[in-house]
C-alpha positions as CSV (number, residue, x, y, z in Angstrom):
1,M,-6.9,19.8,-2.6
2,R,-10.3,20.4,-4.5
3,R,-10.1,22.9,-7.6
4,G,-12.0,26.3,-7.0
5,A,-14.7,25.4,-10.0
6,G,-17.3,27.0,-10.4
7,D,-21.0,25.8,-10.3
8,Q,-21.3,25.1,-14.0
9,D,-17.7,22.9,-13.9
10,R,-18.6,20.8,-10.5
11,E,-21.8,20.2,-12.8
12,Q,-19.7,18.9,-15.3
13,Y,-18.2,17.1,-12.8
14,R,-21.2,15.5,-11.3
15,E,-22.5,14.5,-15.1
16,R,-18.2,13.0,-15.9
17,D,-19.4,10.9,-12.9
18,R,-22.5,9.5,-13.6
19,E,-20.9,8.4,-16.4
20,P,-21.6,4.1,-16.4
21,D,-18.3,1.9,-16.0
22,R,-15.7,4.7,-16.7
23,E,-12.8,3.7,-16.1
24,Q,-9.7,6.9,-16.5
25,Y,-7.0,5.1,-14.6
26,R,-5.8,2.0,-13.5
27,E,-2.3,0.8,-11.3
28,L,-1.7,-2.3,-11.1
29,H,1.4,-3.2,-8.6
30,A,1.7,0.5,-7.1
31,A,3.2,-0.4,-4.5
32,L,6.2,-2.7,-6.0
33,S,9.1,0.0,-6.5
34,A,12.5,-1.5,-7.5
35,P,14.2,-1.8,-4.3
36,L,11.8,-3.7,-2.8
37,I,11.4,-6.1,-6.3
38,A,15.0,-6.0,-5.7
39,V,16.1,-6.8,-2.3
40,G,13.0,-9.3,-2.0
41,G,12.8,-10.7,-5.3
42,V,15.5,-10.3,-7.3
43,L,18.7,-10.9,-5.1
44,P,17.2,-14.6,-3.7
45,A,16.1,-15.6,-6.5
46,L,20.2,-15.0,-8.3
47,L,21.2,-16.8,-4.8
48,M,19.0,-19.8,-5.4
49,A,20.4,-19.7,-8.8
50,A,23.8,-19.8,-7.7
51,A,23.6,-22.5,-5.0
52,A,21.7,-24.6,-7.6
53,V,24.0,-23.8,-9.9
54,L,27.4,-24.3,-7.8
55,G,25.3,-28.4,-6.3
56,V,25.0,-29.0,-10.9
57,V,29.7,-28.2,-10.9
58,A,31.2,-27.5,-7.7
59,D,29.4,-30.1,-4.8
60,P,25.9,-30.7,-3.9
61,A,26.2,-30.0,-1.1
62,W,25.0,-26.7,-2.2
63,F,21.4,-28.1,-2.8
64,V,20.9,-26.9,1.0
65,A,21.4,-23.8,0.5
66,V,18.4,-23.5,-1.7
67,P,15.7,-24.0,0.6
68,L,17.5,-22.0,2.6
69,V,18.4,-18.2,1.2
70,P,14.0,-17.2,1.9
71,L,14.7,-18.5,5.5
72,V,17.3,-15.9,6.0
73,P,16.5,-12.7,8.1
74,P,16.6,-10.0,5.5
75,F,15.2,-12.3,3.2
76,L,11.8,-13.5,4.9
77,M,11.7,-10.0,5.9
78,T,11.2,-8.4,2.6
79,I,9.6,-11.6,0.7
80,S,7.2,-11.3,3.3
81,L,7.2,-7.4,2.5
82,L,6.9,-8.0,-1.2
83,M,3.7,-10.6,-0.3
84,R,2.2,-8.4,1.5
85,N,2.3,-5.2,-1.3
86,R,1.7,-7.0,-4.2
87,R,-1.5,-6.4,-5.0
88,T,-1.8,-3.3,-3.7
89,G,-3.4,-0.8,-6.7
90,I,-5.6,2.0,-7.8
91,V,-8.3,2.5,-10.5
92,V,-10.0,6.1,-11.2
93,G,-13.0,5.4,-12.2
94,A,-16.7,6.7,-12.3
95,A,-17.8,5.6,-9.0
96,G,-15.1,7.4,-7.0
97,L,-11.7,5.8,-6.0
98,T,-11.2,2.4,-6.1
99,V,-7.8,1.2,-4.0
100,G,-6.0,-1.6,-2.4
101,A,-5.6,-5.0,-2.4
102,L,-7.4,-4.8,-6.5
103,G,-9.2,-8.4,-7.0
104,A,-9.3,-9.6,-3.3
105,D,-12.3,-10.8,-1.2
106,R,-10.9,-8.3,1.7
107,G,-8.7,-5.5,0.8
108,E,-10.4,-3.6,-1.6
109,Y,-11.7,-0.5,-1.0
110,L,-14.3,1.8,-3.1
111,I,-14.1,5.8,-2.2
112,P,-17.1,8.0,-3.6
113,W,-16.1,11.1,-5.1
114,T,-19.1,12.9,-2.8
115,A,-16.8,11.5,0.4
116,I,-13.1,13.2,-0.7
117,D,-12.4,15.5,1.1
118,S,-9.1,16.6,-0.9
119,A,-6.8,13.8,-2.7
120,R,-3.4,15.2,-3.4
121,I,0.2,13.1,-4.4
122,E,2.9,13.4,-1.7
123,T,6.3,13.1,-2.9
124,S,8.2,13.6,0.0
125,P,8.8,10.6,2.7
126,R,9.6,12.2,5.6
127,L,6.2,13.9,4.9
128,V,4.8,10.9,5.1
129,D,6.6,9.1,7.8
130,A,6.0,12.4,10.0
131,M,1.9,11.9,9.1
132,L,2.2,8.0,10.1
133,K,3.7,9.0,13.9
134,A,1.8,12.2,14.1
135,R,-1.7,9.6,13.6
136,R,0.0,6.7,15.4
137,I,-0.1,4.2,12.9
138,F,1.5,0.9,12.1
139,S,1.8,0.0,8.6
140,P,1.6,-3.6,7.8
141,T,2.7,-3.0,3.9
142,R,5.4,-1.1,5.8
143,Y,7.1,-3.2,8.5
144,W,7.6,-7.1,8.9
145,G,7.1,-6.9,12.6
146,V,6.3,-4.5,15.6
147,P,8.9,-1.6,15.6
148,R,9.9,0.2,18.7
149,G,7.5,2.3,19.9
150,M,4.8,1.7,18.4
151,A,2.3,-1.5,19.9
152,D,0.0,0.6,20.6
153,F,-0.7,1.9,17.3
154,A,-3.8,1.6,15.0
155,I,-4.1,-0.3,11.3
156,P,-6.2,2.4,9.6
157,A,-7.5,-0.2,6.5
158,G,-6.5,3.2,3.8
159,V,-2.9,3.0,5.3
160,F,-0.7,1.5,2.0
161,V,2.9,2.9,2.3
162,P,5.8,0.0,1.4
163,P,8.9,0.4,2.4
164,F,11.2,2.3,-0.3
165,A,7.4,4.1,-1.5
166,G,8.1,7.4,-3.2
167,A,5.2,9.4,-4.4
168,V,1.9,8.5,-2.1
169,L,-1.6,9.3,-2.7
170,V,-3.3,11.1,0.8
171,I,-6.7,11.0,0.5
172,N,-8.8,12.7,3.5
173,V,-12.1,10.9,3.8
174,A,-15.1,13.5,5.0
175,E,-17.7,10.3,5.2
176,P,-15.9,7.2,5.9
177,T,-18.7,5.5,6.8
178,S,-19.7,5.7,2.8
179,I,-16.4,3.2,2.0
180,V,-17.6,0.0,0.6
181,G,-15.5,-2.9,1.3
182,Q,-14.6,-5.3,3.8
183,P,-10.8,-5.4,5.9
184,P,-9.3,-8.0,6.3
185,R,-9.5,-10.3,9.4
186,P,-7.7,-8.9,12.1
187,R,-3.9,-10.3,12.3
188,R,-1.2,-11.3,14.4
189,Y,2.1,-9.1,14.6
190,F,5.0,-10.0,16.1
191,G,7.3,-8.2,18.2
192,N,9.1,-10.8,20.4
193,Y,9.9,-8.6,22.9
194,L,12.8,-6.9,20.9
195,N,10.7,-3.7,19.4
196,A,7.8,-3.7,21.9
197,N,7.1,-5.3,25.4
198,L,5.2,-8.5,24.0
199,F,5.8,-11.0,21.9
200,S,2.9,-11.1,19.8
201,R,-0.7,-8.7,19.0
202,S,-3.5,-9.4,16.9
203,Y,-4.4,-6.0,15.8
204,Q,-8.4,-5.3,14.4
205,V,-8.2,-2.7,11.3
206,E,-10.3,0.0,11.4
207,I,-11.6,2.9,8.5
208,S,-10.4,6.0,8.9
209,S,-10.1,9.4,7.5
210,L,-7.0,9.2,6.1
211,W,-6.0,6.8,2.9
212,L,-2.0,6.5,2.0
213,V,-2.1,4.5,-0.9
214,P,1.7,4.5,-3.3
215,T,2.0,5.0,-6.6
216,R,4.3,5.1,-9.8
217,D,2.6,7.3,-11.8
218,P,2.6,10.4,-9.6
219,E,1.9,12.8,-13.4
220,G,-0.8,10.1,-14.4
221,L,-2.6,10.1,-11.6
222,A,-2.9,13.6,-11.0
223,A,-3.8,14.2,-14.5
224,A,-7.3,11.6,-13.9
225,L,-7.7,13.7,-10.3
226,A,-7.9,16.7,-11.9
227,D,-10.3,15.6,-14.3
228,H,-12.6,15.7,-10.8
229,G,-11.6,18.5,-9.3
230,F,-8.8,17.8,-7.7
231,A,-5.2,19.2,-8.0
């Protein structure tokens, strides 16, 4: 939450924020946790390499398995989630917080400091899950398809919580209209009548007041936020 500093301290924060192009903290690939990389990248790559080796030393029929490994349902889902989360990052700068798909035409957002009501780091996955359910949020960075009971949930632009998330930056925005950035185009996700009473649905990404961004360096991020009066 915003630190209870006096008028002199707050003016000091404002002066710091007026400095042009001042970047205090940058975290790339903030959503790529070790388990997600292992299950969505390392393990399928090892299996494909093993099939290729067996194709050379044992039986050429093993080469058929190389392109099939990524299509096995567990790997198909985790590889897709790895790709969805690969560009998520956080930048703490003079103008505010830049979060989302850094460098992308859509999905990167600048949240001005003046628009932020509170910012804190949450380290409990259970509390993060509770926030998602309480706000009726479906996050495509966390789920491959539409989970059971989430067919009518919304997709806020600022929810970037991946599978196996550890620490998450929780931002409450008082003025969502001040946020700069274009949401991704509407996307279609599938329930296939298994987890939802529909085959698929197109979801429109919406700007909202709650932003959840993963971080792999909570201590470094907390120190950068403290310089702007958030602790």
